[in-house]
C-alpha positions in Angstrom: 0.0 0.0 0.0 1.4 3.4 -0.9 2.0 5.9 1.9 1.0 9.5 1.7 2.2 12.2 4.2 -0.2 15.1 4.8 1.5 18.0 6.6 -0.9 20.4 8.4 -0.3 24.1 8.1 1.3 24.1 11.6 3.8 21.4 10.5 2.1 18.4 12.1 2.6 15.3 9.8 0.2 12.5 9.2 1.6 9.5 7.3 -1.2 7.2 6.2 -1.8 4.1 4.0 -3.6 4.8 0.8 -5.6 2.3 -1.3 -4.6 2.0 -5.0 -7.4 3.5 -7.1 -8.7 5.8 -4.4 -8.0 9.6 -4.4 -5.8 11.5 -2.1 -9.0 13.2 -0.8 -10.6 9.9 -0.1 -7.5 8.8 1.7 -7.5 11.9 3.9 -11.2 11.5 4.8 -10.9 7.7 5.5 -7.9 8.2 7.8 -9.2 11.3 9.6 -6.5 13.7 8.4 -7.5 17.2 9.4 -7.6 20.0 6.9 -9.5 18.4 4.1 -13.2 19.4 4.1 -14.3 17.9 0.8 -17.8 19.5 0.8 -18.7 18.1 -2.6 -17.5 14.6 -1.8 -14.9 14.5 -4.6 -17.0 15.9 -7.4 -14.5 18.6 -8.3 -17.1 21.3 -7.6 -16.1 23.0 -4.4 -12.3 23.3 -4.0 -12.4 22.4 -0.3 -9.9 19.6 -0.7 -7.1 21.8 -1.9 -3.5 20.7 -1.1 -0.1 22.1 -1.9 1.9 19.3 -3.4 5.5 19.1 -2.2 7.9 20.5 -4.8 9.6 17.1 -5.1 6.3 15.6 -6.3 4.7 18.4 -8.3 6.1 17.2 -11.7 5.3 13.6 -11.0 1.5 14.1 -11.1 -0.7 14.3 -14.1 -1.4 17.9 -15.2 -4.5 19.7 -13.9 -7.7 19.2 -15.9 -9.6 22.2 -17.2 -12.3 21.4 -14.6 -9.7 21.5 -11.8 -8.2 24.7 -13.1 -11.7 26.3 -13.1 -12.2 25.3 -9.5 -8.8 26.6 -8.4 -9.7 30.0 -9.9 -12.1 30.4 -7.0 -10.1 28.7 -4.3 -8.3 30.3 -1.4 -4.5 30.3 -1.1 -3.8 28.9 -4.6 -0.1 28.4 -5.5 1.6 27.0 -8.5 1.8 23.6 -6.7 -1.9 23.6 -5.6 -4.1 20.7 -6.5 -7.5 19.4 -5.6 -6.8 16.2 -3.8 -10.0 14.7 -5.2 -8.3 14.8 -8.6 -5.2 12.9 -7.6 -5.6 9.2 -8.1 -3.4 7.0 -5.9 -1.0 4.7 -7.7 2.0 2.7 -6.6 4.1 5.5 -8.2 2.8 7.9 -5.6 4.2 5.9 -2.7 5.8 8.6 -0.5 3.8 11.5 -1.8 3.9 14.6 0.4 1.1 17.2 0.4 0.6 20.2 2.7 -2.9 21.2 3.8 -3.7 24.9 4.0 -4.8 26.7 7.1 -8.2 27.4 5.6 -10.3 25.6 3.0 -12.8 27.7 1.1 -13.4 30.4 -1.4 
């Protein structure tokens, strides 16, 4: 099982097991990681599952879709490495992925 590390805005890390085929958002919700609200349940329609992908991993992910880009246009604290965690599918290649959760999720 791949491991994903979520780092809260205050620096608190949470390393959890992720199921292949799930999303990073589903992994956070299933394991009780704080900082991921996911109001829409993963439908790419609310941007409350925003994460900042660690720079070492940013280029290893698939590019943002047009739908994800649109949602990020309205999100809070968007950076070049921001992604919606509902749009990142867990694969073996993501074993060790590190993402940072923002202090606030919303628009």
